[in-house]
Each structure stands twice: as structure tokens, then as C-alpha cells.
N, C-alpha and C positions, 0 to 999 in steps of 0.2 A: 504494500500500500504506500502510495506517494502522497503524504499529507500536504505538502506544499501545493501541488496541483489541485488537490481537492479543495483546499481553503481558497485558493485564487479563483477557481471556477465557481465556487459557491458565492463568493463576494461579487463577482461580475454578474452572475445570474440574478442575485438579489437586487443589484443596482438596476438592471434592466426591468425586472418585475416591479419594483417599487416606483420607478419612474413611469412605467405604464399605468400603474394603479393611480398615481398622482394625476396623470393626464386624464384618466377616466373621471376622477372625482372633481377636478377643476381643470377643464379643457383650456388649451392654449388660447383659443379665441376670446376667452373671458379676460385674459391678461393684456390684451391690446398689443401684442408683439408684432414684429415685422412680418408681412406676408408677401408671397410671391405675386408677380403681376397677374398671373392666371387666377389665383384665388381672390385677388382684390375685386375682380369683376363679378364674382358669384359667391355669396356667403354660404350657400348650400355646399359647395365644394369644400370650403374651409371647414365647416362643421363635420362633414363626412370624413374628411382626411384626419381630423383630430381623433375622432372615435375609433376609426379603423387603425390608425397607427398606435393608439393606446392598447388596443386588443393585441396587435402584433407584438408589441414590446413585452406584454405579459406572456405571450406564447414563447417568444424568444428566450425570456428568462427561464421558463420551465424547461425548454429544450436544452439550454446551456447547463441547467442544474443536472439533468439526467446525463448529459455528456460528461460533465466534470466528475460525477460520481463514478461513471464507468471508467474514465481515465484515471481517477484517483486510486481505484482498486485494481485495475487490470493492465494499465499501460504505465510504464515507469519513466521517470525523469524527463528528459528533454522531449521525448516523443509525445508524452502526455500533454506537456505544455504546448507543443506545436499543434496538436489536435484541438485543444481548447481554444487557442488563439485563432486558428483557421475557422473553426466553427463560429466564433464570435464575429469575425470579419465577414464571412459568407452570409451569415444571418442578417447582419446590419445592412450590407449592400442589398440583399434580397428584400429587406423591409422597405428600403427607399424605392426600389423598382416597383414593388407591389403597391405602395401608397400612391406613387405617381400615376401608375396605370389606373388605379381606382378613381383618382381625381379626374383623369381624362374622360372616363366613362360617364361621370355625373355632370 
């Protein structure tokens, strides 16, 4: 068991999950933050994107938690760290792509 990878993965997954939960409880559009030019034209897109990205962040946190537990118990040292890091990057990029696709549809 590699405790370092396990702790790192759990911390990163909790950050993702808690940020997603915070966005669900208090959406970004309520804080009057900067918006893209596309979402400025249509508030529905902005609201839809907030909710959808919050759900995705919570799912990403859950997936990263499972990945880190697997890596912490069965994959050792640098290989486990690499798997956790790649999973986090791939999921983050995937989230951006999925949210932007969803905004274009609405």
C-alpha cells in the first residue's frame, strides 16, 4: 500500500467534490463573475452550464476517489502517482469539453 498516493488522491478528489457541491449550493451566476461572450447573450446557457459543471465536478471527485484508492492499494510509487495525475488531467479536460458542448446545444 502506497499511503502517499492514497492521501494525495483523496485530497484532490475531495477538492473536486467539495467545489462541485459548493457550485450546486451557490451557483457561479449568483456571484456576478466574468462570463464568456457566448453566455452573456443567453442567461439560460449560463445557468445550464453552472448546474451541469457542478454535477460533473462531483462525479469527477468520486471517480478520482475510486482511482486513488485503487492506486493506493495496488499500484506502487511513481506509477500510482502518474495514474492519479493523468486521471485528474483527463477528467478536467473532459469536463471542459462536455460543458462547452452542452452550452452549445442550449
